[in-house]
C-alpha positions as CSV (number, residue, x, y, z in Angstrom):
1,M,-0.2,-0.1,0.0
2,T,2.7,2.4,0.9
3,K,4.1,1.6,-2.4
4,K,1.5,4.1,-3.8
5,I,2.5,7.2,-1.8
6,H,5.1,9.0,-3.8
7,S,6.7,12.6,-3.6
8,I,5.5,14.9,-6.3
9,E,9.2,14.7,-7.9
10,N,8.9,11.2,-7.9
11,L,5.3,11.3,-9.3
12,K,6.4,13.6,-12.1
13,K,8.9,10.5,-13.3
14,I,6.7,7.9,-12.9
15,I,4.3,9.7,-15.1
16,E,6.6,10.0,-17.7
17,K,7.1,6.8,-18.1
18,H,3.4,5.7,-18.3
19,K,2.7,8.5,-20.8
20,A,5.8,6.9,-23.0
21,N,3.9,3.9,-22.9
22,K,0.9,5.3,-24.0
23,K,-1.1,5.5,-20.9
24,K,-4.0,8.3,-20.1
25,I,-3.2,10.0,-16.3
26,V,-6.3,11.2,-14.6
27,L,-5.5,13.6,-11.9
28,C,-7.9,14.2,-8.8
29,H,-7.1,16.9,-6.2
30,G,-8.5,17.9,-2.8
31,V,-8.6,17.5,1.0
32,F,-10.1,13.9,1.1
33,D,-10.6,14.7,5.0
34,L,-12.9,12.3,6.2
35,L,-13.2,9.5,3.7
36,H,-17.0,8.7,2.5
37,I,-19.0,6.7,0.0
38,G,-19.1,9.9,-2.4
39,H,-15.4,10.2,-2.7
40,I,-15.0,6.3,-3.4
41,R,-17.6,6.4,-6.2
42,H,-15.8,10.0,-7.4
43,F,-12.6,7.9,-7.6
44,N,-14.1,4.9,-9.6
45,E,-15.5,7.1,-11.8
46,A,-12.3,9.0,-12.3
47,K,-10.5,5.5,-12.8
48,N,-12.6,4.7,-15.7
49,L,-11.9,7.8,-17.6
50,G,-8.1,6.6,-18.0
51,D,-5.4,4.1,-17.6
52,I,-3.6,5.3,-14.4
53,L,-5.3,7.2,-11.5
54,I,-3.3,9.6,-9.2
55,V,-5.1,11.5,-6.1
56,T,-3.0,14.4,-4.6
57,V,-4.1,15.8,-1.6
58,T,-4.3,19.6,0.2
59,P,-1.7,19.7,3.3
60,D,-3.1,20.3,6.7
61,Q,-1.7,24.0,6.6
62,Y,-4.0,25.2,3.7
63,V,-7.3,23.4,4.9
64,N,-9.6,26.0,5.3
65,K,-13.1,23.9,6.3
66,G,-13.2,25.2,9.6
67,P,-12.1,24.7,13.4
68,N,-10.0,21.8,14.1
69,R,-9.7,20.6,10.3
70,P,-8.6,18.7,8.8
71,V,-9.6,15.9,11.7
72,F,-6.9,13.5,10.1
73,P,-3.2,14.6,9.2
74,L,-1.9,14.6,5.8
75,A,-0.1,11.1,6.2
76,T,-3.6,9.6,7.4
77,R,-5.4,11.1,4.6
78,M,-3.0,9.9,2.1
79,E,-2.5,6.5,3.6
80,S,-6.1,6.3,3.5
81,L,-6.7,6.6,-0.5
82,A,-3.7,4.6,-1.2
83,A,-6.0,1.7,0.5
84,L,-8.3,2.5,-2.3
85,K,-8.0,-0.2,-5.2
86,A,-9.0,2.2,-8.1
87,I,-5.9,4.7,-7.2
88,D,-2.6,4.0,-8.6
89,Y,-0.4,6.6,-6.7
90,V,-0.9,9.2,-4.0
91,A,0.9,12.2,-3.1
92,G,0.8,15.5,-0.8
93,N,1.0,19.1,-2.7
94,N,3.4,21.0,-1.3
95,L,1.6,24.0,-2.3
96,N,-1.5,25.8,-1.5
97,S,-3.2,25.1,-5.0
98,A,-3.4,22.5,-7.4
99,T,-2.4,25.0,-10.4
100,K,1.2,24.5,-10.1
101,L,0.8,20.8,-9.3
102,I,-1.2,20.2,-12.7
103,K,1.4,22.1,-14.5
104,T,4.2,20.2,-13.0
105,L,2.5,16.7,-13.4
106,K,0.8,17.2,-16.9
107,P,-2.5,14.8,-16.7
108,N,-4.6,13.9,-19.5
109,I,-7.4,14.6,-17.6
110,Y,-8.1,16.5,-14.5
111,C,-11.2,14.9,-12.7
112,K,-13.1,17.1,-10.1
113,G,-16.8,16.7,-8.6
114,K,-19.6,17.8,-10.4
115,D,-20.0,20.6,-7.3
116,Y,-17.1,22.0,-9.1
117,K,-18.6,22.9,-12.4
118,N,-20.2,26.2,-12.0
119,Y,-17.4,28.5,-11.7
120,D,-19.3,31.5,-10.9
121,K,-19.9,29.6,-7.0
122,D,-15.9,29.9,-6.8
123,F,-15.4,32.2,-4.8
124,T,-11.4,31.6,-4.4
125,G,-10.9,31.6,-8.2
126,E,-9.2,28.6,-7.6
127,I,-11.1,26.4,-9.6
128,K,-11.0,28.5,-12.9
129,K,-7.2,28.5,-12.3
130,E,-7.0,24.9,-12.3
131,A,-9.4,25.0,-15.4
132,L,-6.8,27.6,-17.4
133,A,-3.9,25.2,-16.2
134,V,-5.0,22.0,-17.5
135,K,-6.1,23.9,-20.8
136,S,-2.4,25.1,-21.3
137,I,-0.9,21.5,-20.6
138,G,-3.3,20.3,-23.5
139,G,-5.2,18.2,-21.0
140,R,-9.3,18.2,-20.2
141,I,-10.8,18.9,-17.1
142,L,-13.8,16.4,-16.2
143,H,-16.7,16.2,-13.8
144,T,-17.9,13.1,-12.1
145,K,-21.6,12.5,-12.2
146,T,-21.4,10.6,-8.8
147,E,-24.4,11.8,-6.1
148,L,-22.6,14.6,-3.5
149,F,-21.4,14.0,-0.2
150,S,-19.6,16.3,1.9
151,S,-17.2,15.6,4.8
152,S,-17.8,18.7,6.1
153,K,-21.7,18.5,6.2
154,I,-21.3,14.9,7.9
155,I,-18.8,16.4,10.6
156,N,-20.8,19.4,11.0
157,E,-24.2,17.5,11.3
158,T,-22.6,14.4,13.4
159,N,-20.9,17.4,15.5
160,L,-24.7,19.2,16.3
161,N,-26.0,16.0,17.7
162,L,-23.1,15.4,20.9
163,S,-23.4,16.9,24.1
164,N,-20.5,19.3,25.4
165,E,-19.3,16.8,27.3
166,Q,-19.3,14.2,24.3
167,K,-17.6,17.1,22.5
168,T,-14.7,17.2,24.4
169,L,-13.9,13.1,24.5
């Protein structure tokens, strides 16, 4: 399982070898803090778009999902992802956005969930920058069609059902 986890630099070399063998590379990027069925379905659908599925993960210091987030540190999140059959390689992104990562790894396809399809709802502007980065390397951005789930929503709703005493355990 840990053979799936690589540095970005090493992953770049691995991708170049796969591309030399005419393999189609799919990249997914995100926080993936509380792994759930929505993520698993997203990865399975993304894997079907190409030959090699790479998942890169936002580092802890750049996770802006609310207090006490991420719940799991980067190493744990990467280990969880590496355990999934659909995922071929996992790496932590050492930057605050995926734009430079896309230009470094040069995937054929950059895959996001359908909740990232509407750029008008992108208050940070990052999704549009990612799409432009994909276009600049000759890749395509595709959106999976799987049902939406939200780690943040799961955490927030679950937390609302706990007493103050339970929240401190």
